[in-house]
C-alpha positions as a Markdown table, in Angstrom:
| # | Residue | x | y | z |
|---|---|---|---|---|
| 1 | Met | 0.0 | 0.0 | 0.0 |
| 2 | Gly | 2.9 | 2.4 | -0.4 |
| 3 | Ala | 4.7 | 1.9 | 3.0 |
| 4 | Thr | 7.7 | -0.5 | 3.5 |
| 5 | Val | 7.9 | -2.7 | 6.5 |
| 6 | Val | 11.5 | -3.0 | 7.6 |
| 7 | Leu | 12.7 | -4.7 | 10.8 |
| 8 | Ala | 16.4 | -4.0 | 10.3 |
| 9 | Ala | 18.7 | -2.4 | 7.8 |
| 10 | Val | 22.2 | -3.5 | 6.9 |
| 11 | Gly | 24.9 | -1.0 | 7.8 |
| 12 | Pro | 28.6 | -0.7 | 6.9 |
| 13 | Gly | 30.4 | -4.0 | 7.0 |
| 14 | Gly | 27.1 | -6.0 | 6.6 |
| 15 | Leu | 26.1 | -5.6 | 10.3 |
| 16 | Ala | 22.4 | -5.3 | 11.0 |
| 17 | Thr | 21.4 | -1.8 | 12.3 |
| 18 | Ala | 18.0 | -1.0 | 13.7 |
| 19 | Ser | 16.2 | 2.0 | 12.3 |
| 20 | Pro | 14.9 | 4.6 | 14.9 |
| 21 | Thr | 11.7 | 3.4 | 16.4 |
| 22 | Arg | 8.7 | 5.5 | 17.5 |
| 23 | Thr | 6.2 | 3.6 | 19.7 |
| 24 | Ile | 2.5 | 4.4 | 19.7 |
| 25 | Ala | -0.1 | 2.8 | 22.0 |
| 26 | Val | -3.4 | 1.6 | 20.5 |
| 27 | Ala | -5.4 | 1.8 | 23.7 |
| 28 | Asp | -9.1 | 1.5 | 24.3 |
| 29 | Phe | -10.5 | 4.2 | 22.1 |
| 30 | Arg | -7.4 | 6.3 | 21.7 |
| 31 | Phe | -3.9 | 6.5 | 20.3 |
| 32 | Ala | -1.2 | 7.6 | 22.7 |
| 33 | Pro | 0.2 | 10.1 | 22.0 |
| 34 | Ala | -2.5 | 11.7 | 19.8 |
| 35 | Ala | 0.2 | 13.7 | 17.9 |
| 36 | Ala | 3.8 | 12.6 | 17.1 |
| 37 | Thr | 6.7 | 13.5 | 14.9 |
| 38 | Ala | 9.4 | 11.3 | 13.3 |
| 39 | Val | 12.2 | 11.4 | 10.9 |
| 40 | His | 11.6 | 9.6 | 7.6 |
| 41 | Gly | 13.1 | 6.1 | 7.8 |
| 42 | Thr | 11.7 | 5.7 | 11.4 |
| 43 | Arg | 10.0 | 2.5 | 12.3 |
| 44 | Val | 6.7 | 3.2 | 13.8 |
| 45 | Leu | 5.6 | 0.4 | 16.2 |
| 46 | Phe | 1.9 | 0.3 | 17.2 |
| 47 | Ile | 1.2 | -1.8 | 20.3 |
| 48 | Trp | -2.3 | -2.8 | 21.3 |
| 49 | Arg | -3.3 | -2.2 | 24.9 |
| 50 | Gly | -6.7 | -2.8 | 26.4 |
| 51 | Arg | -9.5 | -5.1 | 25.3 |
| 52 | Ala | -11.3 | -3.5 | 22.3 |
| 53 | Pro | -10.5 | -4.5 | 18.7 |
| 54 | His | -8.7 | -1.8 | 16.6 |
| 55 | Asp | -6.9 | -1.3 | 13.4 |
| 56 | Val | -4.5 | 1.3 | 12.2 |
| 57 | Arg | -5.1 | 3.1 | 8.9 |
| 58 | Gly | -2.5 | 5.7 | 7.8 |
| 59 | Ala | -3.5 | 8.2 | 5.1 |
| 60 | Gly | -0.7 | 10.3 | 3.7 |
| 61 | Pro | 2.2 | 10.2 | 1.2 |
| 62 | Ala | 2.6 | 6.4 | 1.7 |
| 63 | Pro | -0.6 | 4.9 | 3.0 |
| 64 | Phe | -0.5 | 1.8 | 5.3 |
| 65 | Ala | -3.0 | -0.4 | 7.1 |
| 66 | Ser | -3.0 | -3.1 | 9.7 |
| 67 | Arg | -5.6 | -5.8 | 10.2 |
| 68 | Ile | -8.2 | -5.5 | 13.0 |
| 69 | Gln | -6.9 | -7.1 | 16.2 |
| 70 | Arg | -7.2 | -7.0 | 20.0 |
| 71 | Thr | -3.6 | -7.7 | 21.0 |
| 72 | Gly | -0.2 | -7.7 | 19.5 |
| 73 | Ala | 1.7 | -5.1 | 17.4 |
| 74 | Phe | 2.0 | -3.7 | 13.9 |
| 75 | Ala | 5.1 | -2.0 | 12.5 |
| 76 | Val | 5.7 | 0.2 | 9.5 |
| 77 | Thr | 8.8 | 2.0 | 8.4 |
| 78 | Ile | 7.8 | 5.5 | 7.1 |
| 79 | Thr | 10.0 | 6.2 | 4.1 |
| 80 | Arg | 8.2 | 9.3 | 2.7 |
| 81 | Lys | 8.1 | 12.7 | 4.4 |
| 82 | Gly | 4.7 | 14.4 | 5.0 |
| 83 | Val | 1.7 | 14.4 | 7.3 |
| 84 | Tyr | 0.0 | 11.1 | 8.0 |
| 85 | Arg | -3.6 | 11.1 | 9.4 |
| 86 | Ile | -4.0 | 7.8 | 11.3 |
| 87 | Thr | -7.4 | 6.4 | 12.3 |
| 88 | Cys | -9.1 | 3.3 | 13.5 |
| 89 | Thr | -11.8 | 2.2 | 11.2 |
| 90 | Val | -13.6 | 0.4 | 14.0 |
| 91 | His | -13.6 | 3.6 | 16.2 |
| 92 | Pro | -13.4 | 6.6 | 13.8 |
| 93 | Arg | -13.0 | 9.1 | 16.6 |
| 94 | Met | -9.6 | 7.6 | 17.3 |
| 95 | Arg | -7.1 | 9.8 | 15.5 |
| 96 | Leu | -3.4 | 10.4 | 15.4 |
| 97 | Val | -1.5 | 13.0 | 13.4 |
| 98 | Leu | 2.1 | 11.9 | 12.5 |
| 99 | Arg | 4.4 | 14.4 | 11.0 |
| 100 | Val | 7.4 | 12.9 | 9.2 |
| 101 | Thr | 10.3 | 15.2 | 8.3 |
């Protein structure tokens, strides 16, 4: 869908290097924090907390989406700069604005 999922990148000498990570909680009926910034190339890790089912839908320069789930995590590496408006389709009032520079 336009975003690239990357768990690690290869650095000089062939050694694996982790990209910067920004963690977002997907809690019962809210994202925490509700606004965030990241540098392009950052791995954004969404972690489910609470009991309600949620998904993560990112609209922006490189759209992305998770499946609906109650537990677990979803990771996406944001490779394009811009503003991403992130929502939960199950609970449309859940919103997050992610600014990627």
